[in-house]
PDBQT receptor file of N, H, CA, C and O in Angstrom, charges set to zero:
ATOM      1  N   UNK A   1       0.834  -1.147   0.002  1.00  0.00    +0.000 N 
ATOM      2  CA  UNK A   1       0.008   0.001   0.006  1.00  0.00    +0.000 C 
ATOM      3  C   UNK A   1       0.890   1.235   0.020  1.00  0.00    +0.000 C 
ATOM      4  O   UNK A   1       1.526   1.549   1.027  1.00  0.00    +0.000 OA
ATOM      5  N   UNK A   2       0.922   1.927  -1.101  1.00  0.00    +0.000 N 
ATOM      6  H   UNK A   2       0.406   1.672  -1.919  1.00  0.00    +0.000 HD
ATOM      7  CA  UNK A   2       1.721   3.163  -1.197  1.00  0.00    +0.000 C 
ATOM      8  C   UNK A   2       0.839   4.368  -0.975  1.00  0.00    +0.000 C 
ATOM      9  O   UNK A   2      -0.277   4.440  -1.489  1.00  0.00    +0.000 OA
ATOM     10  N   UNK A   3       1.333   5.289  -0.224  1.00  0.00    +0.000 N 
ATOM     11  H   UNK A   3       2.239   5.229   0.194  1.00  0.00    +0.000 HD
ATOM     12  CA  UNK A   3       0.543   6.501   0.046  1.00  0.00    +0.000 C 
ATOM     13  C   UNK A   3       0.494   7.438  -1.147  1.00  0.00    +0.000 C 
ATOM     14  O   UNK A   3      -0.503   8.131  -1.348  1.00  0.00    +0.000 OA
ATOM     15  N   UNK A   4       1.569   7.468  -1.951  1.00  0.00    +0.000 N 
ATOM     16  H   UNK A   4       2.379   6.905  -1.788  1.00  0.00    +0.000 HD
ATOM     17  CA  UNK A   4       1.628   8.445  -3.012  1.00  0.00    +0.000 C 
ATOM     18  C   UNK A   4       1.670   7.838  -4.379  1.00  0.00    +0.000 C 
ATOM     19  O   UNK A   4       2.012   8.535  -5.335  1.00  0.00    +0.000 OA
ATOM     20  N   UNK A   5       1.343   6.587  -4.528  1.00  0.00    +0.000 N 
ATOM     21  H   UNK A   5       1.065   6.021  -3.752  1.00  0.00    +0.000 HD
ATOM     22  CA  UNK A   5       1.375   5.947  -5.846  1.00  0.00    +0.000 C 
ATOM     23  C   UNK A   5       0.082   6.237  -6.607  1.00  0.00    +0.000 C 
ATOM     24  O   UNK A   5      -0.997   6.326  -6.021  1.00  0.00    +0.000 OA
ATOM     25  N   UNK A   6       0.217   6.381  -7.923  1.00  0.00    +0.000 N 
ATOM     26  H   UNK A   6       1.094   6.308  -8.399  1.00  0.00    +0.000 HD
ATOM     27  CA  UNK A   6      -0.921   6.613  -8.779  1.00  0.00    +0.000 C 
ATOM     28  C   UNK A   6      -1.061   5.424  -9.715  1.00  0.00    +0.000 C 
ATOM     29  O   UNK A   6      -0.077   4.796 -10.105  1.00  0.00    +0.000 OA
ATOM     30  N   UNK A   7      -2.284   5.136 -10.060  1.00  0.00    +0.000 N 
ATOM     31  H   UNK A   7      -3.084   5.646  -9.744  1.00  0.00    +0.000 HD
ATOM     32  CA  UNK A   7      -2.488   4.095 -11.055  1.00  0.00    +0.000 C 
ATOM     33  C   UNK A   7      -2.264   4.651 -12.424  1.00  0.00    +0.000 C 
ATOM     34  O   UNK A   7      -2.736   5.744 -12.739  1.00  0.00    +0.000 OA
ATOM     35  N   UNK A   8      -1.550   3.918 -13.248  1.00  0.00    +0.000 N 
ATOM     36  H   UNK A   8      -1.167   3.030 -12.991  1.00  0.00    +0.000 HD
ATOM     37  CA  UNK A   8      -1.292   4.353 -14.620  1.00  0.00    +0.000 C 
ATOM     38  C   UNK A   8      -2.458   3.884 -15.491  1.00  0.00    +0.000 C 
ATOM     39  O   UNK A   8      -2.829   2.711 -15.480  1.00  0.00    +0.000 OA
ATOM     40  N   UNK A   9      -3.014   4.807 -16.227  1.00  0.00    +0.000 N 
ATOM     41  H   UNK A   9      -2.713   5.760 -16.236  1.00  0.00    +0.000 HD
ATOM     42  CA  UNK A   9      -4.141   4.484 -17.140  1.00  0.00    +0.000 C 
ATOM     43  C   UNK A   9      -3.535   4.227 -18.523  1.00  0.00    +0.000 C 
ATOM     44  O   UNK A   9      -2.911   5.103 -19.122  1.00  0.00    +0.000 OA
ATOM     45  N   UNK A  10      -3.736   3.011 -19.005  1.00  0.00    +0.000 N 
ATOM     46  H   UNK A  10      -4.243   2.299 -18.518  1.00  0.00    +0.000 HD
ATOM     47  CA  UNK A  10      -3.226   2.646 -20.312  1.00  0.00    +0.000 C 
ATOM     48  C   UNK A  10      -4.322   2.882 -21.337  1.00  0.00    +0.000 C 
ATOM     49  O   UNK A  10      -5.391   2.275 -21.270  1.00  0.00    +0.000 OA
ATOM     50  N   UNK A  11      -4.052   3.758 -22.276  1.00  0.00    +0.000 N 
ATOM     51  H   UNK A  11      -3.184   4.251 -22.331  1.00  0.00    +0.000 HD
ATOM     52  CA  UNK A  11      -5.006   4.021 -23.353  1.00  0.00    +0.000 C 
ATOM     53  C   UNK A  11      -4.473   3.437 -24.628  1.00  0.00    +0.000 C 
ATOM     54  O   UNK A  11      -3.281   3.538 -24.919  1.00  0.00    +0.000 OA
ATOM     55  N   UNK A  12      -5.332   2.836 -25.378  1.00  0.00    +0.000 N 
ATOM     56  H   UNK A  12      -6.300   2.754 -25.142  1.00  0.00    +0.000 HD
ATOM     57  CA  UNK A  12      -4.930   2.331 -26.698  1.00  0.00    +0.000 C 
ATOM     58  C   UNK A  12      -5.479   3.317 -27.741  1.00  0.00    +0.000 C 
ATOM     59  O   UNK A  12      -6.446   4.037 -27.492  1.00  0.00    +0.000 OA
ATOM     60  N   UNK A  13      -4.835   3.327 -28.907  1.00  0.00    +0.000 N 
ATOM     61  H   UNK A  13      -4.049   2.742 -29.108  1.00  0.00    +0.000 HD
ATOM     62  CA  UNK A  13      -5.268   4.219 -29.965  1.00  0.00    +0.000 C 
ATOM     63  C   UNK A  13      -5.144   3.505 -31.287  1.00  0.00    +0.000 C 
ATOM     64  O   UNK A  13      -4.410   2.524 -31.404  1.00  0.00    +0.000 OA
ATOM     65  N   UNK A  14      -5.858   3.992 -32.284  1.00  0.00    +0.000 N 
ATOM     66  H   UNK A  14      -6.455   4.789 -32.189  1.00  0.00    +0.000 HD
ATOM     67  CA  UNK A  14      -5.856   3.396 -33.593  1.00  0.00    +0.000 C 
ATOM     68  C   UNK A  14      -4.597   3.874 -34.352  1.00  0.00    +0.000 C 
ATOM     69  O   UNK A  14      -4.537   5.030 -34.773  1.00  0.00    +0.000 OA
ATOM     70  N   UNK A  15      -3.624   3.019 -34.523  1.00  0.00    +0.000 N 
ATOM     71  H   UNK A  15      -3.672   2.080 -34.181  1.00  0.00    +0.000 HD
ATOM     72  CA  UNK A  15      -2.350   3.392 -35.130  1.00  0.00    +0.000 C 
ATOM     73  C   UNK A  15      -2.482   3.703 -36.601  1.00  0.00    +0.000 C 
ATOM     74  O   UNK A  15      -1.601   4.345 -37.173  1.00  0.00    +0.000 OA
ATOM     75  N   UNK A  16      -3.575   3.260 -37.243  1.00  0.00    +0.000 N 
ATOM     76  H   UNK A  16      -4.291   2.739 -36.779  1.00  0.00    +0.000 HD
ATOM     77  CA  UNK A  16      -3.794   3.558 -38.656  1.00  0.00    +0.000 C 
ATOM     78  C   UNK A  16      -4.282   4.947 -38.913  1.00  0.00    +0.000 C 
ATOM     79  O   UNK A  16      -4.027   5.507 -39.979  1.00  0.00    +0.000 OA
ATOM     80  N   UNK A  17      -5.000   5.537 -37.934  1.00  0.00    +0.000 N 
ATOM     81  H   UNK A  17      -5.208   5.082 -37.068  1.00  0.00    +0.000 HD
ATOM     82  CA  UNK A  17      -5.574   6.866 -38.162  1.00  0.00    +0.000 C 
ATOM     83  C   UNK A  17      -5.063   7.952 -37.255  1.00  0.00    +0.000 C 
ATOM     84  O   UNK A  17      -5.381   9.123 -37.463  1.00  0.00    +0.000 OA
ATOM     85  N   UNK A  18      -4.269   7.599 -36.238  1.00  0.00    +0.000 N 
ATOM     86  H   UNK A  18      -4.011   6.647 -36.070  1.00  0.00    +0.000 HD
ATOM     87  CA  UNK A  18      -3.763   8.595 -35.321  1.00  0.00    +0.000 C 
ATOM     88  C   UNK A  18      -2.254   8.451 -35.132  1.00  0.00    +0.000 C 
ATOM     89  O   UNK A  18      -1.700   7.358 -35.253  1.00  0.00    +0.000 OA
ATOM     90  N   UNK A  19      -1.591   9.595 -34.827  1.00  0.00    +0.000 N 
ATOM     91  H   UNK A  19      -2.041  10.482 -34.728  1.00  0.00    +0.000 HD
ATOM     92  CA  UNK A  19      -0.153   9.628 -34.638  1.00  0.00    +0.000 C 
ATOM     93  C   UNK A  19       0.144  10.348 -33.303  1.00  0.00    +0.000 C 
ATOM     94  O   UNK A  19      -0.415  11.414 -33.044  1.00  0.00    +0.000 OA
ATOM     95  N   UNK A  20       1.021   9.772 -32.456  1.00  0.00    +0.000 N 
ATOM     96  H   UNK A  20       1.475   8.906 -32.667  1.00  0.00    +0.000 HD
ATOM     97  CA  UNK A  20       1.379  10.476 -31.211  1.00  0.00    +0.000 C 
ATOM     98  C   UNK A  20       2.203  11.727 -31.487  1.00  0.00    +0.000 C 
ATOM     99  O   UNK A  20       3.143  11.694 -32.281  1.00  0.00    +0.000 OA
ATOM    100  N   UNK A  21       1.851  12.824 -30.834  1.00  0.00    +0.000 N 
ATOM    101  H   UNK A  21       1.087  12.851 -30.189  1.00  0.00    +0.000 HD
ATOM    102  CA  UNK A  21       2.548  14.120 -31.054  1.00  0.00    +0.000 C 
ATOM    103  C   UNK A  21       2.691  14.836 -29.702  1.00  0.00    +0.000 C 
ATOM    104  O   UNK A  21       2.001  14.536 -28.728  1.00  0.00    +0.000 OA
ATOM    105  N   UNK A  22       3.639  15.815 -29.697  1.00  0.00    +0.000 N 
ATOM    106  H   UNK A  22       4.200  16.059 -30.489  1.00  0.00    +0.000 HD
ATOM    107  CA  UNK A  22       3.765  16.739 -28.585  1.00  0.00    +0.000 C 
ATOM    108  C   UNK A  22       3.600  18.142 -29.133  1.00  0.00    +0.000 C 
ATOM    109  O   UNK A  22       4.367  18.583 -29.990  1.00  0.00    +0.000 OA
ATOM    110  N   UNK A  23       2.573  18.853 -28.624  1.00  0.00    +0.000 N 
ATOM    111  H   UNK A  23       1.950  18.495 -27.929  1.00  0.00    +0.000 HD
ATOM    112  CA  UNK A  23       2.278  20.215 -29.073  1.00  0.00    +0.000 C 
ATOM    113  C   UNK A  23       2.951  21.162 -28.105  1.00  0.00    +0.000 C 
ATOM    114  O   UNK A  23       2.721  21.073 -26.898  1.00  0.00    +0.000 OA
ATOM    115  N   UNK A  24       3.781  22.073 -28.607  1.00  0.00    +0.000 N 
ATOM    116  H   UNK A  24       3.967  22.145 -29.587  1.00  0.00    +0.000 HD
ATOM    117  CA  UNK A  24       4.503  23.018 -27.760  1.00  0.00    +0.000 C 
ATOM    118  C   UNK A  24       4.130  24.453 -28.129  1.00  0.00    +0.000 C 
ATOM    119  O   UNK A  24       4.036  24.793 -29.309  1.00  0.00    +0.000 OA
ATOM    120  N   UNK A  25       3.922  25.285 -27.122  1.00  0.00    +0.000 N 
ATOM    121  H   UNK A  25       3.999  25.010 -26.164  1.00  0.00    +0.000 HD
ATOM    122  CA  UNK A  25       3.616  26.706 -27.330  1.00  0.00    +0.000 C 
ATOM    123  C   UNK A  25       4.917  27.470 -27.494  1.00  0.00    +0.000 C 
ATOM    124  O   UNK A  25       5.873  27.252 -26.750  1.00  0.00    +0.000 OA
ATOM    125  N   UNK A  26       4.951  28.374 -28.481  1.00  0.00    +0.000 N 
ATOM    126  H   UNK A  26       4.175  28.551 -29.086  1.00  0.00    +0.000 HD
ATOM    127  CA  UNK A  26       6.144  29.169 -28.693  1.00  0.00    +0.000 C 
ATOM    128  C   UNK A  26       6.306  30.221 -27.583  1.00  0.00    +0.000 C 
ATOM    129  O   UNK A  26       7.419  30.459 -27.114  1.00  0.00    +0.000 OA
ATOM    130  N   UNK A  27       5.218  30.837 -27.172  1.00  0.00    +0.000 N 
ATOM    131  H   UNK A  27       4.314  30.644 -27.552  1.00  0.00    +0.000 HD
ATOM    132  CA  UNK A  27       5.280  31.911 -26.179  1.00  0.00    +0.000 C 
ATOM    133  C   UNK A  27       5.659  31.434 -24.778  1.00  0.00    +0.000 C 
ATOM    134  O   UNK A  27       6.590  31.953 -24.164  1.00  0.00    +0.000 OA
ATOM    135  N   UNK A  28       4.922  30.436 -24.281  1.00  0.00    +0.000 N 
ATOM    136  H   UNK A  28       4.165  30.013 -24.780  1.00  0.00    +0.000 HD
ATOM    137  CA  UNK A  28       5.081  30.022 -22.898  1.00  0.00    +0.000 C 
ATOM    138  C   UNK A  28       5.968  28.788 -22.699  1.00  0.00    +0.000 C 
ATOM    139  O   UNK A  28       6.450  28.526 -21.597  1.00  0.00    +0.000 OA
ATOM    140  N   UNK A  29       6.174  28.031 -23.793  1.00  0.00    +0.000 N 
ATOM    141  H   UNK A  29       5.782  28.244 -24.689  1.00  0.00    +0.000 HD
ATOM    142  CA  UNK A  29       6.957  26.821 -23.705  1.00  0.00    +0.000 C 
ATOM    143  C   UNK A  29       6.172  25.629 -23.138  1.00  0.00    +0.000 C 
ATOM    144  O   UNK A  29       6.744  24.577 -22.852  1.00  0.00    +0.000 OA
ATOM    145  N   UNK A  30       4.862  25.809 -22.980  1.00  0.00    +0.000 N 
ATOM    146  H   UNK A  30       4.397  26.664 -23.212  1.00  0.00    +0.000 HD
ATOM    147  CA  UNK A  30       4.026  24.727 -22.486  1.00  0.00    +0.000 C 
ATOM    148  C   UNK A  30       3.971  23.590 -23.485  1.00  0.00    +0.000 C 
ATOM    149  O   UNK A  30       3.820  23.814 -24.686  1.00  0.00    +0.000 OA
ATOM    150  N   UNK A  31       4.096  22.364 -22.986  1.00  0.00    +0.000 N 
ATOM    151  H   UNK A  31       4.219  22.182 -22.011  1.00  0.00    +0.000 HD
ATOM    152  CA  UNK A  31       4.069  21.181 -23.863  1.00  0.00    +0.000 C 
ATOM    153  C   UNK A  31       2.893  20.291 -23.473  1.00  0.00    +0.000 C 
ATOM    154  O   UNK A  31       2.636  20.047 -22.294  1.00  0.00    +0.000 OA
ATOM    155  N   UNK A  32       2.188  19.815 -24.499  1.00  0.00    +0.000 N 
ATOM    156  H   UNK A  32       2.397  20.014 -25.457  1.00  0.00    +0.000 HD
ATOM    157  CA  UNK A  32       1.002  18.949 -24.294  1.00  0.00    +0.000 C 
ATOM    158  C   UNK A  32       1.156  17.725 -25.172  1.00  0.00    +0.000 C 
ATOM    159  O   UNK A  32       1.405  17.841 -26.372  1.00  0.00    +0.000 OA
ATOM    160  N   UNK A  33       1.009  16.555 -24.580  1.00  0.00    +0.000 N 
ATOM    161  H   UNK A  33       0.806  16.460 -23.605  1.00  0.00    +0.000 HD
ATOM    162  CA  UNK A  33       1.069  15.311 -25.330  1.00  0.00    +0.000 C 
ATOM    163  C   UNK A  33      -0.345  14.927 -25.817  1.00  0.00    +0.000 C 
ATOM    164  O   UNK A  33      -1.340  15.202 -25.148  1.00  0.00    +0.000 OA
ATOM    165  N   UNK A  34      -0.405  14.301 -26.969  1.00  0.00    +0.000 N 
ATOM    166  H   UNK A  34       0.404  14.077 -27.513  1.00  0.00    +0.000 HD
ATOM    167  CA  UNK A  34      -1.707  13.900 -27.490  1.00  0.00    +0.000 C 
ATOM    168  C   UNK A  34      -1.563  13.065 -28.729  1.00  0.00    +0.000 C 
ATOM    169  O   UNK A  34      -0.466  12.640 -29.091  1.00  0.00    +0.000 OA
ATOM    170  N   UNK A  35      -2.690  12.831 -29.381  1.00  0.00    +0.000 N 
ATOM    171  H   UNK A  35      -3.581  13.176 -29.087  1.00  0.00    +0.000 HD
ATOM    172  CA  UNK A  35      -2.728  12.061 -30.620  1.00  0.00    +0.000 C 
ATOM    173  C   UNK A  35      -3.355  12.934 -31.690  1.00  0.00    +0.000 C 
ATOM    174  O   UNK A  35      -4.387  13.568 -31.471  1.00  0.00    +0.000 OA
ATOM    175  N   UNK A  36      -2.703  12.957 -32.874  1.00  0.00    +0.000 N 
ATOM    176  H   UNK A  36      -1.865  12.442 -33.052  1.00  0.00    +0.000 HD
ATOM    177  CA  UNK A  36      -3.169  13.780 -33.984  1.00  0.00    +0.000 C 
ATOM    178  C   UNK A  36      -3.821  12.858 -35.010  1.00  0.00    +0.000 C 
ATOM    179  O   UNK A  36      -3.244  11.850 -35.419  1.00  0.00    +0.000 OA
ATOM    180  N   UNK A  37      -5.035  13.223 -35.416  1.00  0.00    +0.000 N 
ATOM    181  H   UNK A  37      -5.504  14.042 -35.084  1.00  0.00    +0.000 HD
ATOM    182  CA  UNK A  37      -5.745  12.451 -36.445  1.00  0.00    +0.000 C 
ATOM    183  C   UNK A  37      -5.097  12.755 -37.796  1.00  0.00    +0.000 C 
ATOM    184  O   UNK A  37      -4.962  13.918 -38.176  1.00  0.00    +0.000 OA
ATOM    185  N   UNK A  38      -4.706  11.730 -38.503  1.00  0.00    +0.000 N 
ATOM    186  H   UNK A  38      -4.816  10.785 -38.195  1.00  0.00    +0.000 HD
ATOM    187  CA  UNK A  38      -3.973  11.907 -39.758  1.00  0.00    +0.000 C 
ATOM    188  C   UNK A  38      -4.867  12.536 -40.833  1.00  0.00    +0.000 C 
ATOM    189  O   UNK A  38      -4.382  13.311 -41.657  1.00  0.00    +0.000 OA
ATOM    190  N   UNK A  39      -6.140  12.217 -40.834  1.00  0.00    +0.000 N 
ATOM    191  H   UNK A  39      -6.534  11.587 -40.165  1.00  0.00    +0.000 HD
ATOM    192  CA  UNK A  39      -7.034  12.681 -41.880  1.00  0.00    +0.000 C 
ATOM    193  C   UNK A  39      -7.536  14.101 -41.636  1.00  0.00    +0.000 C 
ATOM    194  O   UNK A  39      -7.607  14.888 -42.581  1.00  0.00    +0.000 OA
ATOM    195  N   UNK A  40      -7.887  14.452 -40.403  1.00  0.00    +0.000 N 
ATOM    196  H   UNK A  40      -7.829  13.813 -39.636  1.00  0.00    +0.000 HD
ATOM    197  CA  UNK A  40      -8.465  15.756 -40.094  1.00  0.00    +0.000 C 
ATOM    198  C   UNK A  40      -7.467  16.750 -39.534  1.00  0.00    +0.000 C 
ATOM    199  O   UNK A  40      -7.680  17.957 -39.647  1.00  0.00    +0.000 OA
ATOM    200  N   UNK A  41      -6.381  16.278 -38.933  1.00  0.00    +0.000 N 
ATOM    201  H   UNK A  41      -6.208  15.298 -38.841  1.00  0.00    +0.000 HD
ATOM    202  CA  UNK A  41      -5.415  17.164 -38.321  1.00  0.00    +0.000 C 
ATOM    203  C   UNK A  41      -5.757  17.596 -36.929  1.00  0.00    +0.000 C 
ATOM    204  O   UNK A  41      -5.025  18.382 -36.327  1.00  0.00    +0.000 OA
ATOM    205  N   UNK A  42      -6.862  17.099 -36.396  1.00  0.00    +0.000 N 
ATOM    206  H   UNK A  42      -7.457  16.461 -36.885  1.00  0.00    +0.000 HD
ATOM    207  CA  UNK A  42      -7.290  17.460 -35.032  1.00  0.00    +0.000 C 
ATOM    208  C   UNK A  42      -6.467  16.722 -33.997  1.00  0.00    +0.000 C 
ATOM    209  O   UNK A  42      -6.170  15.538 -34.156  1.00  0.00    +0.000 OA
ATOM    210  N   UNK A  43      -6.091  17.441 -32.913  1.00  0.00    +0.000 N 
ATOM    211  H   UNK A  43      -6.333  18.402 -32.784  1.00  0.00    +0.000 HD
ATOM    212  CA  UNK A  43      -5.270  16.844 -31.828  1.00  0.00    +0.000 C 
ATOM    213  C   UNK A  43      -6.144  16.561 -30.634  1.00  0.00    +0.000 C 
ATOM    214  O   UNK A  43      -6.877  17.434 -30.167  1.00  0.00    +0.000 OA
ATOM    215  N   UNK A  44      -6.068  15.323 -30.129  1.00  0.00    +0.000 N 
ATOM    216  H   UNK A  44      -5.473  14.614 -30.508  1.00  0.00    +0.000 HD
ATOM    217  CA  UNK A  44      -6.767  14.894 -28.932  1.00  0.00    +0.000 C 
ATOM    218  C   UNK A  44      -5.737  14.884 -27.791  1.00  0.00    +0.000 C 
ATOM    219  O   UNK A  44      -4.839  14.042 -27.769  1.00  0.00    +0.000 OA
ATOM    220  N   UNK A  45      -5.874  15.827 -26.843  1.00  0.00    +0.000 N 
ATOM    221  H   UNK A  45      -6.604  16.511 -26.861  1.00  0.00    +0.000 HD
ATOM    222  CA  UNK A  45      -4.917  15.963 -25.758  1.00  0.00    +0.000 C 
ATOM    223  C   UNK A  45      -5.133  14.886 -24.708  1.00  0.00    +0.000 C 
ATOM    224  O   UNK A  45      -6.274  14.584 -24.360  1.00  0.00    +0.000 OA
ATOM    225  N   UNK A  46      -4.062  14.307 -24.200  1.00  0.00    +0.000 N 
ATOM    226  H   UNK A  46      -3.135  14.552 -24.483  1.00  0.00    +0.000 HD
ATOM    227  CA  UNK A  46      -4.186  13.297 -23.125  1.00  0.00    +0.000 C 
ATOM    228  C   UNK A  46      -3.473  13.689 -21.869  1.00  0.00    +0.000 C 
ATOM    229  O   UNK A  46      -3.781  13.144 -20.809  1.00  0.00    +0.000 OA
ATOM    230  N   UNK A  47      -2.532  14.608 -21.925  1.00  0.00    +0.000 N 
ATOM    231  H   UNK A  47      -2.281  15.051 -22.787  1.00  0.00    +0.000 HD
ATOM    232  CA  UNK A  47      -1.802  15.091 -20.732  1.00  0.00    +0.000 C 
ATOM    233  C   UNK A  47      -1.769  16.591 -20.725  1.00  0.00    +0.000 C 
ATOM    234  O   UNK A  47      -1.205  17.192 -19.811  1.00  0.00    +0.000 OA
TER     235      UNK A  47
């Protein structure tokens, strides 16, 4: 029993239609991980 441990959530994604990406802001340097849809270009943020 760990007091500070978190459960890791494993997500699966469709490798044929999505690509893992890291989106970074030029101004603030903020980085967001997600999956980019190859066909539409829309990014689904996960972190």
